[in-house]
gemmi code that builds the backbone of each chain (N, CA, C; Angstrom):
import gemmi

chains = {
    "A": [
        ("MET", (152.622, 94.319, 67.918), (152.036, 93.071, 68.453), (150.660, 93.388, 69.074)),
        ("PRO", (149.651, 92.596, 68.749), (148.319, 92.885, 69.316), (148.280, 92.621, 70.822)),
        ("ALA", (147.438, 93.415, 71.520), (147.315, 93.243, 72.978), (146.682, 91.900, 73.291)),
        ("LYS", (147.075, 91.329, 74.431), (146.476, 90.047, 74.814), (144.989, 90.244, 75.098)),
        ("PRO", (144.175, 89.252, 74.744), (142.715, 89.437, 74.894), (142.294, 89.817, 76.310)),
        ("HIS", (142.910, 89.215, 77.332), (142.451, 89.534, 78.694), (142.773, 90.974, 79.066)),
        ("ARG", (143.845, 91.543, 78.439), (144.178, 92.944, 78.693), (143.057, 93.849, 78.153)),
        ("ILE", (142.565, 93.483, 76.980), (141.481, 94.272, 76.365), (140.258, 94.257, 77.281)),
        ("LEU", (139.968, 93.076, 77.794), (138.810, 92.929, 78.682), (139.000, 93.768, 79.954)),
        ("LEU", (140.202, 93.683, 80.529), (140.475, 94.453, 81.750), (140.370, 95.955, 81.492)),
        ("ASP", (140.907, 96.382, 80.355), (140.838, 97.813, 80.012), (139.389, 98.255, 79.884)),
        ("ARG", (138.583, 97.400, 79.255), (137.168, 97.741, 79.058), (136.464, 97.874, 80.413)),
        ("VAL", (136.699, 96.914, 81.299), (136.067, 96.947, 82.631), (136.527, 98.180, 83.400)),
        ("SER", (137.834, 98.486, 83.333), (138.353, 99.668, 84.032), (137.706, 100.933, 83.508)),
        ("ALA", (137.500, 100.986, 82.205), (136.881, 102.176, 81.611), (135.465, 102.368, 82.143)),
        ("TYR", (134.720, 101.262, 82.227), (133.349, 101.358, 82.760), (133.373, 101.797, 84.228)),
        ("ALA", (134.311, 101.249, 85.000), (134.411, 101.616, 86.421), (134.755, 103.096, 86.564)),
        ("ASP", (135.650, 103.593, 85.706), (136.017, 105.020, 85.742), (134.807, 105.889, 85.424)),
        ("GLU", (134.028, 105.457, 84.430), (132.818, 106.203, 84.049), (131.847, 106.275, 85.226)),
        ("ALA", (131.672, 105.128, 85.879), (130.734, 105.060, 87.006), (131.207, 105.948, 88.149)),
        ("ALA", (132.507, 105.919, 88.420), (133.058, 106.750, 89.505), (132.868, 108.230, 89.185)),
        ("ALA", (133.098, 108.594, 87.924), (132.930, 109.993, 87.519), (131.470, 110.416, 87.644)),
        ("PHE", (130.554, 109.505, 87.288), (129.127, 109.805, 87.410), (128.760, 110.066, 88.868)),
        ("MET", (129.247, 109.197, 89.768), (128.937, 109.361, 91.190), (129.523, 110.666, 91.730)),
        ("ARG", (130.711, 111.017, 91.264), (131.353, 112.256, 91.713), (130.540, 113.470, 91.265)),
        ("ARG", (130.127, 113.435, 89.991), (129.319, 114.546, 89.458), (128.008, 114.646, 90.227)),
        ("ARG", (127.431, 113.476, 90.552), (126.145, 113.455, 91.260), (126.287, 114.098, 92.640)),
        ("ARG", (127.364, 113.776, 93.327), (127.576, 114.340, 94.659), (127.710, 115.853, 94.610)),
        ("VAL", (128.407, 116.330, 93.580), (128.646, 117.770, 93.474), (127.376, 118.496, 93.038)),
        ("ALA", (126.678, 117.900, 92.081), (125.598, 118.641, 91.417), (124.229, 118.458, 92.064)),
        ("ARG", (124.081, 117.449, 92.932), (122.730, 117.164, 93.413), (122.209, 118.260, 94.330)),
        ("ARG", (121.005, 118.671, 94.067), (120.377, 119.708, 94.885), (119.293, 119.080, 95.754)),
        ("PRO", (118.887, 119.773, 96.813), (117.811, 119.235, 97.657), (116.519, 119.021, 96.851)),
        ("PHE", (115.798, 117.990, 97.184), (114.516, 117.750, 96.500), (113.536, 117.088, 97.453)),
        ("ALA", (112.273, 117.226, 97.130), (111.208, 116.547, 97.887), (110.389, 115.763, 96.883)),
        ("ARG", (110.380, 114.464, 97.043), (109.687, 113.607, 96.082), (108.616, 112.803, 96.815)),
        ("LEU", (107.414, 112.868, 96.295), (106.294, 112.141, 96.903), (105.857, 111.024, 95.962)),
        ("TYR", (105.574, 109.874, 96.532), (105.162, 108.712, 95.743), (103.708, 108.387, 96.073)),
        ("TYR", (102.917, 108.215, 95.023), (101.487, 107.952, 95.176), (101.177, 106.517, 94.747)),
        ("PRO", (99.973, 106.045, 95.050), (99.603, 104.694, 94.602), (99.750, 104.545, 93.081)),
        ("HIS", (99.977, 103.328, 92.625), (100.160, 102.972, 91.213), (101.461, 103.542, 90.640)),
        ("GLY", (102.428, 103.809, 91.500), (103.764, 104.162, 91.017), (103.957, 105.595, 90.565)),
        ("ARG", (102.958, 106.434, 90.727), (103.140, 107.826, 90.297), (103.978, 108.571, 91.336)),
        ("SER", (104.821, 109.476, 90.869), (105.594, 110.280, 91.813), (105.595, 111.729, 91.356)),
        ("ALA", (105.850, 112.638, 92.298), (105.857, 114.065, 91.966), (106.934, 114.757, 92.775)),
        ("ASP", (107.664, 115.634, 92.115), (108.690, 116.430, 92.798), (108.120, 117.785, 93.158)),
        ("HIS", (108.553, 118.298, 94.295), (108.101, 119.634, 94.709), (109.320, 120.502, 94.976)),
        ("ALA", (109.385, 121.603, 94.294), (110.537, 122.502, 94.427), (110.559, 123.128, 95.814)),
        ("GLN", (111.757, 123.476, 96.249), (111.916, 124.021, 97.598), (111.207, 125.367, 97.745)),
        ("ASP", (111.072, 126.101, 96.638), (110.451, 127.423, 96.730), (108.935, 127.394, 96.512)),
        ("SER", (108.361, 126.199, 96.286), (106.898, 126.123, 96.204), (106.330, 126.031, 97.620)),
        ("ARG", (105.028, 126.288, 97.757), (104.431, 126.270, 99.104), (104.502, 124.871, 99.713)),
        ("ALA", (104.097, 123.862, 98.907), (104.111, 122.484, 99.407), (105.544, 122.047, 99.709)),
        ("GLY", (106.463, 122.411, 98.809), (107.863, 122.033, 98.993), (108.440, 122.632, 100.261)),
        ("ALA", (108.127, 123.896, 100.511), (108.655, 124.564, 101.710), (108.172, 123.857, 102.972)),
        ("GLU", (106.888, 123.496, 102.993), (106.344, 122.802, 104.175), (107.035, 121.447, 104.378)),
        ("LEU", (107.263, 120.754, 103.260), (107.913, 119.443, 103.350), (109.343, 119.580, 103.881)),
        ("PHE", (110.047, 120.592, 103.413), (111.431, 120.779, 103.866), (111.490, 121.170, 105.339)),
        ("VAL", (110.515, 121.959, 105.787), (110.481, 122.322, 107.212), (110.237, 121.065, 108.057)),
        ("ALA", (109.270, 120.240, 107.628), (108.961, 119.008, 108.368), (110.165, 118.070, 108.364)),
        ("ALA", (110.838, 117.969, 107.219), (112.022, 117.097, 107.132), (113.132, 117.620, 108.039)),
        ("GLY", (113.296, 118.929, 108.085), (114.324, 119.528, 108.942), (114.102, 119.191, 110.404)),
        ("ARG", (112.829, 119.191, 110.808), (112.524, 118.848, 112.210), (112.906, 117.394, 112.504)),
        ("LEU", (112.585, 116.510, 111.556), (112.909, 115.094, 111.763), (114.421, 114.878, 111.813)),
        ("ILE", (115.144, 115.597, 110.973), (116.613, 115.469, 110.978), (117.163, 115.932, 112.323)),
        ("GLU", (116.525, 116.968, 112.858), (116.935, 117.487, 114.171), (116.682, 116.441, 115.270)),
        ("VAL", (115.521, 115.797, 115.198), (115.197, 114.777, 116.217), (116.167, 113.605, 116.130)),
        ("ALA", (116.478, 113.209, 114.896), (117.354, 112.035, 114.726), (118.752, 112.309, 115.268)),
        ("GLY", (119.201, 113.549, 115.161), (120.530, 113.889, 115.673), (121.633, 113.272, 114.847)),
        ("GLU", (122.755, 113.083, 115.492), (123.919, 112.513, 114.806), (123.790, 111.000, 114.716)),
        ("LYS", (124.555, 110.454, 113.794), (124.554, 108.997, 113.632), (125.193, 108.343, 114.856)),
        ("PRO", (124.522, 107.327, 115.438), (125.122, 106.664, 116.606), (126.417, 105.958, 116.221)),
        ("LYS", (127.389, 106.017, 117.113), (128.666, 105.341, 116.838), (128.493, 103.842, 117.009)),
        ("ARG", (129.062, 103.095, 116.033), (128.924, 101.630, 116.124), (130.269, 100.959, 116.260)),
    ],
    "B": [
        ("MET", (106.576, 105.598, 73.481), (105.261, 104.960, 73.308), (105.267, 103.557, 73.915)),
        ("ALA", (106.339, 102.803, 73.553), (106.427, 101.439, 74.093), (106.541, 101.472, 75.613)),
        ("THR", (107.299, 102.433, 76.133), (107.468, 102.537, 77.586), (106.133, 102.803, 78.263)),
        ("VAL", (105.347, 103.696, 77.650), (104.034, 104.019, 78.211), (103.171, 102.766, 78.273)),
        ("MET", (103.222, 101.975, 77.191), (102.409, 100.751, 77.156), (102.858, 99.778, 78.240)),
        ("ILE", (104.180, 99.682, 78.423), (104.685, 98.768, 79.459), (104.246, 99.249, 80.838)),
        ("GLN", (104.328, 100.561, 81.064), (103.914, 101.111, 82.350), (102.439, 100.820, 82.608)),
        ("GLU", (101.635, 100.985, 81.552), (100.195, 100.727, 81.707), (99.943, 99.264, 82.020)),
        ("ALA", (100.653, 98.395, 81.291), (100.479, 96.960, 81.512), (100.904, 96.589, 82.921)),
        ("ARG", (102.013, 97.193, 83.370), (102.499, 96.889, 84.712), (101.456, 97.271, 85.765)),
        ("ALA", (100.896, 98.480, 85.614), (99.891, 98.929, 86.576), (98.682, 98.000, 86.559)),
        ("ARG", (98.274, 97.581, 85.338), (97.088, 96.747, 85.197), (97.322, 95.370, 85.825)),
        ("VAL", (98.488, 94.791, 85.555), (98.760, 93.430, 86.002), (99.084, 93.381, 87.486)),
        ("THR", (99.907, 94.329, 87.946), (100.364, 94.240, 89.335), (99.287, 94.604, 90.348)),
        ("VAL", (98.275, 95.333, 89.911), (97.182, 95.649, 90.844), (96.583, 94.356, 91.379)),
        ("GLY", (96.384, 93.394, 90.489), (95.832, 92.099, 90.893), (96.746, 91.365, 91.839)),
        ("ILE", (98.056, 91.435, 91.554), (99.029, 90.730, 92.391), (99.043, 91.323, 93.793)),
        ("PHE", (99.131, 92.642, 93.858), (99.251, 93.273, 95.173), (97.945, 93.202, 95.962)),
        ("ALA", (96.818, 93.090, 95.249), (95.545, 92.986, 95.960), (95.488, 91.712, 96.790)),
        ("ASP", (96.235, 90.667, 96.363), (96.227, 89.403, 97.097), (97.157, 89.425, 98.306)),
        ("MET", (97.997, 90.427, 98.384), (98.971, 90.447, 99.469), (98.322, 90.947, 100.756)),
        ("PRO", (98.796, 90.456, 101.890), (98.152, 90.812, 103.157), (98.561, 92.186, 103.645)),
        ("ASP", (98.292, 93.212, 102.814), (98.741, 94.551, 103.130), (97.604, 95.474, 103.546)),
        ("ALA", (96.403, 95.086, 103.232), (95.281, 96.017, 103.295), (95.160, 96.687, 104.665)),
        ("ALA", (95.197, 95.921, 105.702), (95.105, 96.521, 107.034), (95.652, 95.534, 108.050)),
        ("ALA", (96.295, 96.053, 109.026), (96.805, 95.186, 110.080), (95.648, 94.785, 110.974)),
        ("ALA", (95.594, 93.511, 111.347), (94.493, 93.025, 112.173), (94.524, 93.711, 113.533)),
        ("ALA", (95.674, 93.754, 114.143), (95.847, 94.433, 115.434), (97.192, 95.116, 115.403)),
        ("PRO", (97.296, 96.247, 116.066), (98.598, 96.924, 116.043), (99.671, 96.050, 116.677)),
        ("PRO", (100.869, 96.040, 116.127), (101.925, 95.203, 116.690), (102.359, 95.701, 118.060)),
        ("SER", (102.977, 94.815, 118.813), (103.434, 95.208, 120.152), (104.643, 96.135, 120.033)),
        ("GLU", (104.908, 96.859, 121.099), (106.055, 97.766, 121.105), (107.361, 96.983, 121.035)),
        ("GLU", (107.341, 95.760, 121.594), (108.554, 94.942, 121.571), (108.911, 94.542, 120.140)),
        ("SER", (107.878, 94.111, 119.379), (108.174, 93.695, 118.005), (108.557, 94.892, 117.143)),
        ("ALA", (107.959, 96.056, 117.427), (108.338, 97.267, 116.679), (109.782, 97.647, 116.999)),
        ("ALA", (110.156, 97.529, 118.266), (111.541, 97.847, 118.649), (112.520, 96.880, 117.996)),
        ("ALA", (112.116, 95.599, 117.916), (112.989, 94.608, 117.273), (113.144, 94.927, 115.781)),
        ("ALA", (112.045, 95.333, 115.155), (112.099, 95.688, 113.728), (113.017, 96.886, 113.503)),
        ("LEU", (112.940, 97.833, 114.414), (113.776, 99.042, 114.309), (115.254, 98.702, 114.504)),
        ("GLU", (115.486, 97.812, 115.438), (116.862, 97.388, 115.701), (117.456, 96.678, 114.480)),
        ("PHE", (116.626, 95.843, 113.868), (117.072, 95.132, 112.670), (117.339, 96.113, 111.532)),
        ("LEU", (116.469, 97.110, 111.424), (116.619, 98.142, 110.380), (117.943, 98.889, 110.571)),
        ("ALA", (118.241, 99.236, 111.828), (119.482, 99.957, 112.114), (120.694, 99.095, 111.786)),
        ("GLU", (120.553, 97.800, 112.012), (121.639, 96.875, 111.717), (121.878, 96.759, 110.213)),
        ("MET", (120.769, 96.795, 109.467), (120.837, 96.607, 108.009), (121.298, 97.859, 107.278)),
        ("SER", (121.098, 99.032, 107.866), (121.325, 100.286, 107.141), (122.439, 101.084, 107.808)),
        ("PRO", (123.629, 101.015, 107.273), (124.746, 101.741, 107.891), (124.591, 103.262, 107.847)),
        ("ASP", (123.755, 103.752, 106.918), (123.577, 105.207, 106.786), (122.538, 105.762, 107.760)),
        ("LEU", (121.836, 104.883, 108.462), (120.717, 105.330, 109.288), (121.173, 106.154, 110.497)),
        ("ARG", (120.516, 107.311, 110.686), (120.794, 108.121, 111.886), (119.743, 107.888, 112.957)),
        ("GLY", (118.510, 107.721, 112.518), (117.424, 107.504, 113.462), (116.166, 107.108, 112.720)),
        ("ALA", (115.228, 106.484, 113.438), (113.995, 106.053, 112.789), (112.914, 105.857, 113.831)),
        ("ALA", (111.684, 105.783, 113.362), (110.553, 105.532, 114.266), (109.481, 104.757, 113.522)),
        ("ILE", (108.718, 103.990, 114.293), (107.559, 103.286, 113.736), (106.335, 103.792, 114.475)),
        ("VAL", (105.355, 104.199, 113.690), (104.164, 104.836, 114.250), (102.954, 103.940, 113.986)),
        ("GLY", (102.114, 103.784, 114.990), (100.944, 102.918, 114.889), (99.777, 103.576, 114.189)),
        ("PRO", (98.667, 102.838, 114.068), (97.507, 103.340, 113.312), (96.896, 104.621, 113.888)),
        ("GLU", (96.983, 104.781, 115.198), (96.399, 105.971, 115.834), (97.401, 107.114, 115.977)),
        ("GLY", (98.559, 106.947, 115.394), (99.579, 107.992, 115.494), (100.485, 107.832, 116.702)),
        ("GLU", (100.295, 106.736, 117.448), (101.133, 106.507, 118.625), (102.490, 105.936, 118.189)),
        ("VAL", (103.541, 106.348, 118.866), (104.892, 105.879, 118.512), (105.106, 104.505, 119.133)),
        ("LEU", (105.299, 103.498, 118.283), (105.517, 102.133, 118.778), (106.979, 101.909, 119.139)),
        ("ALA", (107.861, 102.525, 118.369), (109.290, 102.405, 118.659), (110.006, 103.574, 118.009)),
        ("ALA", (111.060, 104.030, 118.656), (111.838, 105.141, 118.095), (113.246, 105.086, 118.634)),
        ("THR", (114.167, 105.608, 117.860), (115.539, 105.694, 118.339), (115.692, 107.000, 119.122)),
        ("GLY", (116.646, 107.037, 119.994), (116.908, 108.262, 120.751), (115.946, 108.457, 121.903)),
        ("GLU", (116.024, 109.652, 122.480), (115.274, 109.949, 123.703), (113.904, 110.577, 123.438)),
        ("GLU", (113.798, 111.327, 122.313), (112.589, 112.131, 122.097), (111.516, 111.355, 121.315)),
        ("ARG", (110.996, 110.376, 121.962), (110.046, 109.458, 121.341), (108.789, 110.179, 120.842)),
        ("GLU", (108.193, 111.000, 121.697), (106.933, 111.661, 121.328), (107.118, 112.653, 120.177)),
        ("ARG", (108.321, 113.242, 120.157), (108.592, 114.220, 119.098), (108.642, 113.556, 117.726)),
        ("TRP", (109.109, 112.324, 117.686), (109.102, 111.575, 116.429), (107.676, 111.482, 115.891)),
        ("GLY", (106.743, 111.132, 116.780), (105.346, 110.970, 116.374), (104.757, 112.258, 115.842)),
        ("LYS", (105.032, 113.349, 116.567), (104.492, 114.654, 116.173), (105.066, 115.104, 114.830)),
        ("ASP", (106.378, 114.971, 114.690), (107.022, 115.441, 113.459), (106.690, 114.545, 112.261)),
        ("ALA", (106.517, 113.253, 112.518), (106.118, 112.359, 111.425), (104.710, 112.721, 110.951)),
        ("ALA", (103.820, 113.019, 111.915), (102.447, 113.420, 111.540), (102.466, 114.713, 110.735)),
        ("THR", (103.315, 115.650, 111.116), (103.429, 116.919, 110.377), (103.912, 116.653, 108.953)),
        ("LEU", (104.892, 115.752, 108.824), (105.427, 115.441, 107.487), (104.354, 114.821, 106.602)),
        ("PHE", (103.630, 113.840, 107.132), (102.599, 113.188, 106.318), (101.466, 114.171, 105.984)),
        ("ALA", (101.139, 115.050, 106.938), (100.089, 116.040, 106.662), (100.507, 116.961, 105.528)),
        ("ALA", (101.762, 117.420, 105.559), (102.256, 118.298, 104.492), (102.288, 117.558, 103.162)),
        ("ALA", (102.686, 116.289, 103.198), (102.773, 115.498, 101.963), (101.380, 115.253, 101.374)),
        ("ASP", (100.412, 114.928, 102.239), (99.044, 114.677, 101.758), (98.423, 115.947, 101.176)),
        ("GLU", (98.793, 117.060, 101.771), (98.205, 118.333, 101.361), (98.763, 118.828, 100.023)),
        ("ALA", (99.955, 118.328, 99.668), (100.626, 118.842, 98.464), (99.752, 118.700, 97.223)),
        ("GLU", (99.102, 117.536, 97.072), (98.233, 117.350, 95.903), (96.825, 116.943, 96.316)),
        ("GLY", (96.570, 116.948, 97.607), (95.243, 116.552, 98.072), (94.997, 115.061, 97.995)),
        ("VAL", (96.057, 114.271, 97.836), (95.952, 112.816, 97.744), (96.895, 112.208, 98.787)),
        ("ALA", (96.462, 111.109, 99.398), (97.313, 110.462, 100.405), (98.544, 109.852, 99.740)),
        ("VAL", (99.705, 110.165, 100.261), (100.940, 109.625, 99.679), (101.239, 108.251, 100.258)),
        ("GLU", (102.043, 107.494, 99.509), (102.499, 106.200, 100.019), (103.898, 106.322, 100.604)),
        ("GLN", (104.745, 107.064, 99.891), (106.138, 107.192, 100.320), (106.588, 108.631, 100.155)),
        ("VAL", (107.519, 109.015, 100.994), (108.084, 110.367, 100.914), (109.609, 110.235, 100.945)),
        ("HIS", (110.273, 110.985, 100.095), (111.740, 111.035, 100.120), (112.151, 112.491, 99.972)),
        ("ILE", (112.780, 113.012, 101.001), (113.231, 114.402, 100.964), (114.732, 114.417, 101.206)),
        ("ALA", (115.450, 114.994, 100.264), (116.909, 115.081, 100.378), (117.288, 116.523, 100.646)),
        ("THR", (117.985, 116.747, 101.747), (118.439, 118.096, 102.084), (119.965, 118.069, 102.217)),
        ("GLU", (120.526, 119.225, 102.469), (121.981, 119.300, 102.661), (122.391, 118.610, 103.960)),
        ("GLN", (121.476, 118.550, 104.911), (121.815, 118.005, 106.239), (121.588, 116.495, 106.340)),
        ("GLY", (120.821, 115.938, 105.446), (120.522, 114.522, 105.510), (119.289, 114.211, 104.674)),
        ("GLU", (118.873, 112.957, 104.700), (117.717, 112.552, 103.898), (116.644, 111.962, 104.807)),
        ("VAL", (115.406, 112.225, 104.439), (114.272, 111.730, 105.217), (113.445, 110.800, 104.336)),
        ("PHE", (113.122, 109.633, 104.861), (112.272, 108.676, 104.165), (111.069, 108.392, 105.059)),
        ("ALA", (109.908, 108.334, 104.451), (108.706, 107.986, 105.221), (107.826, 107.110, 104.355)),
        ("ILE", (107.201, 106.148, 104.974), (106.371, 105.220, 104.208), (105.187, 104.788, 105.060)),
        ("ARG", (104.057, 104.570, 104.388), (102.865, 104.058, 105.079), (102.500, 102.719, 104.469)),
        ("ASN", (102.172, 101.787, 105.331), (101.840, 100.460, 104.835), (101.014, 99.741, 105.893)),
        ("ALA", (99.895, 99.177, 105.468), (99.062, 98.361, 106.356), (98.682, 99.082, 107.642)),
        ("GLY", (98.392, 100.348, 107.543), (97.952, 101.112, 108.707), (99.090, 101.601, 109.594)),
        ("LEU", (100.307, 101.170, 109.306), (101.457, 101.611, 110.094), (102.272, 102.611, 109.272)),
        ("ALA", (103.143, 103.316, 109.949), (104.020, 104.253, 109.238), (105.426, 104.122, 109.799)),
        ("ALA", (106.397, 104.312, 108.938), (107.797, 104.292, 109.367), (108.487, 105.521, 108.804)),
        ("VAL", (109.317, 106.130, 109.624), (110.065, 107.323, 109.217), (111.525, 107.070, 109.542)),
        ("SER", (112.405, 107.447, 108.631), (113.830, 107.295, 108.940), (114.604, 108.495, 108.431)),
        ("VAL", (115.706, 108.756, 109.094), (116.620, 109.836, 108.694), (117.981, 109.198, 108.456)),
        ("THR", (118.572, 109.523, 107.318), (119.869, 108.931, 106.971), (120.867, 110.028, 106.604)),
        ("ASP", (122.104, 109.617, 106.427), (123.114, 110.523, 105.883), (122.744, 110.851, 104.432)),
        ("ARG", (123.427, 111.848, 103.873), (123.185, 112.192, 102.475), (123.609, 111.034, 101.568)),
        ("PHE", (122.968, 110.930, 100.447), (123.283, 109.957, 99.391), (123.053, 108.506, 99.813)),
        ("ALA", (122.185, 108.299, 100.775), (121.788, 106.921, 101.095), (121.021, 106.378, 99.888)),
        ("LEU", (121.078, 105.074, 99.696), (120.387, 104.498, 98.536), (118.885, 104.457, 98.822)),
        ("ALA", (118.161, 105.291, 98.097), (116.740, 105.483, 98.388), (115.939, 104.196, 98.211)),
        ("SER", (116.190, 103.483, 97.122), (115.378, 102.294, 96.862), (115.583, 101.246, 97.964)),
        ("LEU", (116.815, 101.103, 98.425), (117.080, 100.120, 99.481), (116.425, 100.529, 100.792)),
        ("MET", (116.549, 101.816, 101.107), (115.978, 102.294, 102.372), (114.458, 102.121, 102.360)),
        ("LEU", (113.819, 102.492, 101.259), (112.359, 102.362, 101.188), (111.948, 100.892, 101.217)),
        ("PHE", (112.744, 100.052, 100.570), (112.448, 98.611, 100.589), (112.546, 98.070, 102.018)),
        ("ASP", (113.599, 98.456, 102.730), (113.776, 97.976, 104.108), (112.638, 98.458, 105.011)),
        ("LEU", (112.249, 99.722, 104.841), (111.150, 100.251, 105.664), (109.856, 99.501, 105.355)),
        ("ARG", (109.602, 99.291, 104.048), (108.355, 98.625, 103.665), (108.330, 97.197, 104.187)),
        ("SER", (109.447, 96.484, 104.066), (109.423, 95.092, 104.523), (109.315, 95.023, 106.043)),
        ("ALA", (109.891, 96.001, 106.747), (109.745, 96.024, 108.213), (108.272, 96.192, 108.588)),
        ("LEU", (107.584, 97.094, 107.899), (106.160, 97.318, 108.212), (105.314, 96.105, 107.853)),
        ("ARG", (105.641, 95.474, 106.729), (104.872, 94.295, 106.304), (105.018, 93.164, 107.317)),
        ("ARG", (106.218, 93.010, 107.840), (106.435, 91.945, 108.819), (105.726, 92.260, 110.130)),
        ("LEU", (105.696, 93.529, 110.483), (104.987, 93.909, 111.713), (103.485, 93.685, 111.558)),
        ("ALA", (102.981, 93.997, 110.356), (101.536, 93.868, 110.125), (101.111, 92.414, 109.995)),
        ("SER", (102.016, 91.563, 109.521), (101.695, 90.141, 109.340), (102.693, 89.302, 110.116)),
        ("PRO", (102.426, 89.043, 111.379), (103.392, 88.294, 112.195), (103.710, 86.911, 111.633)),
        ("ASN", (102.794, 86.354, 110.800), (103.069, 85.018, 110.250), (104.176, 85.037, 109.197)),
        ("LEU", (104.628, 86.256, 108.789), (105.766, 86.333, 107.869), (107.082, 86.055, 108.585)),
        ("GLY", (107.045, 85.992, 109.906), (108.256, 85.678, 110.650), (108.924, 86.917, 111.199)),
        ("PRO", (109.967, 86.710, 111.986), (110.659, 87.843, 112.607), (111.467, 88.621, 111.572)),
        ("PRO", (111.891, 89.848, 111.901), (112.683, 90.603, 110.948), (113.945, 89.853, 110.571)),
        ("GLY", (114.296, 89.948, 109.297), (115.472, 89.243, 108.822), (115.116, 87.920, 108.193)),
        ("GLY", (113.851, 87.507, 108.383), (113.368, 86.308, 107.713), (113.918, 85.018, 108.292)),
        ("THR", (114.442, 85.055, 109.499), (114.977, 83.837, 110.076), (113.877, 83.116, 110.847)),
        ("GLN", (113.430, 82.050, 110.287), (112.398, 81.248, 110.940), (113.069, 80.207, 111.825)),
        ("PRO", (112.476, 79.894, 112.992), (113.066, 78.843, 113.813), (113.060, 77.507, 113.076)),
        ("ARG", (114.173, 76.804, 113.160), (114.243, 75.517, 112.482), (113.530, 74.458, 113.298)),
        ("LYS", (113.307, 73.327, 112.634), (112.668, 72.218, 113.325), (113.567, 71.752, 114.467)),
        ("GLY", (112.973, 71.513, 115.590), (113.756, 71.062, 116.746), (114.239, 72.197, 117.631)),
        ("GLU", (114.173, 73.463, 117.067), (114.577, 74.609, 117.877), (113.372, 75.151, 118.616)),
        ("ALA", (113.596, 75.668, 119.794), (112.483, 76.195, 120.593), (112.005, 77.499, 119.994)),
    ],
}
model = gemmi.Model(1)
for chain_id, residues in chains.items():
    chain = gemmi.Chain(chain_id)
    for i, (resn, *xyz) in enumerate(residues, 1):
        res = gemmi.Residue()
        res.name, res.seqid = resn, gemmi.SeqId(i, " ")
        for name, pos in zip(("N", "CA", "C"), xyz):
            atom = gemmi.Atom()
            atom.name, atom.element = name, gemmi.Element(name[0])
            atom.pos, atom.b_iso = gemmi.Position(*pos), 0.0
            res.add_atom(atom)
        chain.add_residue(res)
    model.add_chain(chain)
structure = gemmi.Structure()
structure.add_model(model)
structure.setup_entities()
């Protein structure tokens, strides 16, 4: 007996949701630190942590993270 | 090839649009009260936010979370200096993701905003919120943060 049409639709939606969840999980595991700068007219540039500019950016970011401290409880 | 053409067209067309927007320079620096209100609204809107600051045209801190107000100004200036030096061009936005958290910084209309969030905060939303906060501070006629204009009959 063929599956009811709404079941097919639900299965399809669930499959997409599973794919999205897996993508987010992989992203959390695999993402590495980065420094991205955005310039006028939409241009952007990444700077590796081991480059001179990248190292300076990461040091400056580290200081700001230190100043911000922990997330305030709400 | 088609993508390149679209990107070129976008840059060509949107330059005209953005040139009409009241972004070029703030007439007068906003008050510390309005900057604090903008920061409060930002904190309300962004559950991932750990801390943030708004810096005026002269590098003075208009509003900041936490106790170390002056340190925000100094560290934000260091970040922008490092970012500008990277390619010798003034940056508009900065996004740095580390293991400890993420840092966003943006300059708009002579003002600057810096925020620190938890890891994996949505970058586009955070940058949008920072930019709109600065735009509202620079143009008070856009209304208070959150876009709630007083209704007719209300004081």
